[in-house]
N, C-alpha and C positions, 0 to 999 in steps of 0.2 A: 207364378201361377196367373193365368188370365181370368179376368172376371169383368162384371159390369156393376153399376151402382145398385141395381135391383138385387143382385146376389148379395152384395155387401150389406144392404139394409136388412135382408132376410136373416143374415148371420147376426146382425146386431139385435134384431127382435128375438132371435132364438136365445141369445145371451141374456137378454132382459128377462125372458121367461125362466131361464135357469136361475138368475138372481132372485126373481120373485119366488120361485119354489124354495130356494134356500131361506128366504126371509120367512116364508110360511112355516118351515120346519123350526126356525129359530123361535118364532112366536108360539109354536106349540109347546116349547119348553117354558112358556109362561115367563117371559122377561117382564120384570116388574116395571110398571109404568110410573117411573119417577123421573124428575129432572136429571139426576145423575145417570140413570140407565139410558135415557134418551140421548144424552150427551155422548156417553161411551159408544152407543150403537152407531151414531152418525160419524163420530171420529173414526171408528174402525172401518166403516163402509168406505170412506174416502181413502183411508190408509191402504186398503186392499185393492180397490177397483178404479180409483181415479188415474187417468192416463198420463198426467203431466207433472207429477211430483218431481221426478228426476229432471225432466226438461226445464222446468221452472226453478230448479234448485231450491225447492221448498223442504225444509226440515220439519216434517209433520209431527215428529216427537216433540220438538220445541214448541210447536203450536199448541199441543196438548198441555204443556207445562204453563203456557200463558193463560189458557181459557178454562182449564179444569178447576182452578181455585175460585173462579167466578160462579161456579155451579153449587147450589145447595138444594136439598129436597124441600126446603121451605119457600123457595122463590116462586113468584107468580108465573103464569104462562107467558105473559107479555115479556117479562124479564128473560125467561128462558129463550124465547124466540130471538130476542135481540142478541143474546150471547151466541147462539148457534148461527144466526145470520152473519154476525161479524166474523166468526171463525171461518165460515164458508167463503166470505169475501177475501180472505187471505189468499185464496187460489187465483184471484184476479181473472175471472173467467165469466164471460157473459152467458155461458151455457150452464151455470151453476145457480140453482135456486132452492129456497126452502119455502113451502107453501103451507099456510095455516088458514083457518076460517077468517082470521082477522088481519092478516098481513102477508106480504110476499117479500122475501129478501132477494136482492139482485146486485150485480156489479155492473155499473154503467160504463161500458167500454168507450162510449162517445166522449167521455171526459178525459180520455188519455191523450187527446190531441185537439187541435183547433177544428172547428166546423169549417170544412174547406169549400163551402158553397153558399151562395146567396140566391135563393130561388126567385126572389123579386127581380133581381138583375137578369136572371135567365129568361123569365117571362117577358120582361119589358124590352130587352135588348138583343135577345138571341131567338127565342121561340116566336116572339111578337104576336100580333093579334090573329094572324092567319095560320097558326100552328095546327097540326093534325093530332087527333087522339085516336089511336088504334089499339084496342085492348088496354093494356097497362102502359103502353108507350105513348109519350107525347114527343113530337118530332117536327123538324122543319129543315129547310136549306139555310146554311149560313155561308159566310165567305163568298158572297156574290154567286151562290149556287154551286160552288166547287166542292163543298163539304156537306154531308148530311149529319145533323145533330139529333141524337136520340136520347131522351131522358127516360131512365127506367128506375123508378123510385122504390120498388119493392118486388121481391121474388114471390110474395105471398098473396098478391091480389087475386090472381087467377092463373090457370095453366095456359101458357102461351100456345096459340094455335098455329097450324101450318099456314092458314090464311093470313094471319097477321105478319108472319115472317115473309111470306110471298109478297105481300103488299109493300113492306119495307124494302125488300130486295128490288122490286120493280121500280119503286119511286126513286131510289138512290143509285140505280145501277150505273149511271153515267157520271157519278161524282168521282173526285180524286181520292176521297177517303171518307170514312165514317167515324164519328165520335159517339161512343156509348157511355153515358154518364150514370154511374152507379154510386155516386157520393151520397152518404147518409142512407143508403139502402141497407136496412138491417137484416136482410135475408128472407127466408121463406121456403118454398117448395124446392127440393133438390131436383125434381124433374125439370124445372125451369132453367136450371143451369145447363142441362144438356140440350134443351130446346133452343136457348139463346146461342149456344155454341154452334148449332147447326146453321146459323145465319152465315157462318164463314167456314164451316168444316163439314165435309161429306165423306171423309175417309175414316178409316179405323186407325187410331194412334193412341199411344199411352198418354194418359192425362195425369195420373198420380197413382201411388200405392197407398193402401190403408191396412191397418191391423188393430186388433182388439186387445185391451188389457186382459190377461188370462190367468194371472196368478198373483201370489202375495208379494213377490219381489218387484222392485220398482221397474226393472227392465224385462219383466216376464210378459211377453206379448205373443199372440198367434203369428203364424207365418204371414208374410205380406201378400195381400190380394191386389192385383193390378186392375185398375179401372181404365177402360178404353172408351173412346168416342165410338159412335155407331156409324158404320158405312151406309150411305144412302145414295140414291140417284138424283137427289135434289140439286138444283143450281145453288151456288153460293156466291157471296160477295167476294170479289177477287182483288180489290185494292186495299190500301192501308187502313187498318182499324186501330183506333186509340181508345183505351178504356180509362175513364177518370174515376179515381178512388180517394177515399179519406178514411179516418179512423172510425167513422160511422158505417163504413162498408163492412158488414159483419156476416158471419156464418155462410149462407149460400153465396153472398157476394165475395167472400174470401175464397170459397171453392171455385167460383167462376174465375177469379183473378189468378189463382194458382194454376188453373187449367191453361190459361193463356201462355204460360211458360213453354208449352209444347208447340207454339206457333211463332214462326220467325216474323210474320207480318202483323202481329198484334202486339201493341206496346201499352204498358201501364204508365199513366201520368197522374201526378197528384201526391197524396200522402200515403203512407203505409196503411193497409187495411186494419180493421179491428181484430182480425184473427177469427177464432171460432171454428177451427178445422177439425174439431173432435165432435163426434155424434154423442148426444147425451142419453143416459139411461136413468130411469126413475126407480124409486123405492118408497117404503113407508116406515116411519118411526113407530115405536110401540104406542105412542099417544095418538096415532092416526095422521099426524102431519106427513106430507109427502115431500120428497126432495128429488133433485136430478143433478147429475154432473157428467162430464165427458168421459167416455170409456174407450174411445178409439183415437188413433192418431193418424195423420196424413203425411205422406212423404212425397214431395214434389219431384218432377222429372229431373231436377238438378241434384237430387239426393238429400235436400234439406227439409227440415220440419219448420213450418212457418206458423205455428199455433199462435204466437204472439202478434202476428200480422204479416201479410204478404207485401214486401217492399216493391215500390214502383220502379220502372226502368229510369224514369225521370221524376225527381222530387220537385214539386211546384206547389207552394202554399198560396192561398188566396191573399192578395194584397190587402194591407190594412186600410187603404184608401179606396177599396172597391165600391163602397157605398157612395162616395163622392164622385168617382169617375164613371160609375156604371159599367166598368170593364171587368170581366171575369178573366184574369190573366192565366188561369189554368186552361180554360178553353182556348184562349189565344195562343198559348204555347203549343197545344195540340194541333191547332190549325197550321201553325208555322211548320211543325214536323211534317204534316201532310203536304204542304205547299213546296217543301224542299225535295220531295220525291221526284 
């Protein structure tokens, strides 16, 4: 079935409303607001609606056996929060959170691998003093003007404009290749994924498929919805493009990375991304705390699920002596790939 991201988001929102309605009905049954009932409610919500229990090979029943004995109706709110947050962190998912008035639980995906970037080195030795700032992009020529280097640190700063893309395209149109650096880019607006793709894509092609967790069984999902790029009449960059990634490239950055699998002339270099290819849904516990976790899964054009991280075409880790040498070997590797063309 053909779709685009806007339709998929609408479907997710509709599902969220359904979940919210179910929660309202449940609360109308007057679930007792005790630590035990809050624990049971949250555990059951994850058990029924979380998208990756099977994919991550998580035995959620065994998690119950570990954490339920830690719950008593006499425990403090702080203690309850710590137990519930620890239980959710067993999912190892940066899109899973518990929110209370006094704390936020989270799983830090950036700790899963090395920080594959040194921004000081980039500023001093690659962008240099005469770099340009265009919207959320900082950029300049490198490799004696043969390569354009574009640092994009967040998909959430602002919506990318056509003017910004046109400026980048015009400035670097005569280069041999472009490097787009999204290392430590924690994600943001999904719209910006498609905006950035339009720098080198103006045709309609399959990017990935997505589906929503729909039932109680671990493998019970809706039918796949195919997400396509948008056909436009815009000019695009036609030479080699290298995307730099690391474990801090999360959520929208992983979506952008997995979309590049649809393009022969776009190559991923660096470390595996942090994942986060499931869209989160929220809800509320009987005590008023809120939570969210992933309820969709994404299937790449190669048929694989890369929720735990999109692997690069070339794995390159920042050298331990980068501080001393001032050389970013990840960028240098990308430059060499372009120069070989």
